[in-house]
C-alpha positions in Angstrom: -86.9 -12.7 178.0 -87.3 -14.3 174.6 -90.3 -12.3 173.5 -88.2 -10.3 171.0 -87.5 -13.6 169.1 -91.2 -14.4 168.9 -91.9 -11.5 166.6 -92.2 -12.2 162.9 -89.8 -10.1 160.8 -91.1 -8.9 157.5 -89.2 -10.3 154.5 -88.4 -6.7 153.3 -86.4 -6.2 156.5 -84.3 -9.3 156.2 -82.1 -8.0 153.5 -80.2 -10.0 150.9 -80.1 -9.6 147.2 -83.3 -10.1 145.1 -83.4 -13.5 143.5 -84.4 -13.7 139.8 -87.7 -15.6 139.2 -85.8 -18.0 136.8 -83.6 -19.1 139.6 -86.5 -19.6 142.0 -88.5 -21.6 139.6 -85.5 -23.7 138.5 -84.7 -24.5 142.2 -88.3 -25.4 142.9 -88.4 -27.7 139.9 -85.2 -29.4 140.7 -86.1 -29.8 144.3 -89.5 -31.3 143.3 -87.9 -33.7 140.9 -85.4 -34.8 143.5 -88.2 -35.7 146.0 -90.2 -37.5 143.2 -87.1 -39.5 142.4 -86.5 -40.4 146.1 -90.1 -41.5 146.6 -90.1 -43.5 143.4 -86.9 -45.3 144.4 -88.3 -45.9 147.9 -91.4 -47.4 146.3 -89.4 -49.7 144.1 -86.5 -50.6 146.4 -87.9 -49.8 149.8 -87.9 -53.3 151.3 -84.4 -53.9 150.1 -83.2 -50.7 151.5 -84.8 -51.5 154.9 -83.5 -55.0 154.9 -86.9 -56.7 154.7 -86.0 -58.4 151.4 -82.8 -59.5 149.9 -82.1 -58.6 146.2 -80.8 -62.1 145.5 -84.0 -63.8 146.8 -86.6 -64.2 144.0 
């Protein structure tokens, strides 16, 4: 019944406008910098965010 959904559709048949390489690389770079920032903040402030440590306790 659902076998038709299991087939992989080639990207050329999906349609849509072509995306310029500058947009793709910019989006990839911004996405990577976003995740690096999230992981950096989690490393620095993770215990405070999770409630394991209070910022006013030294």
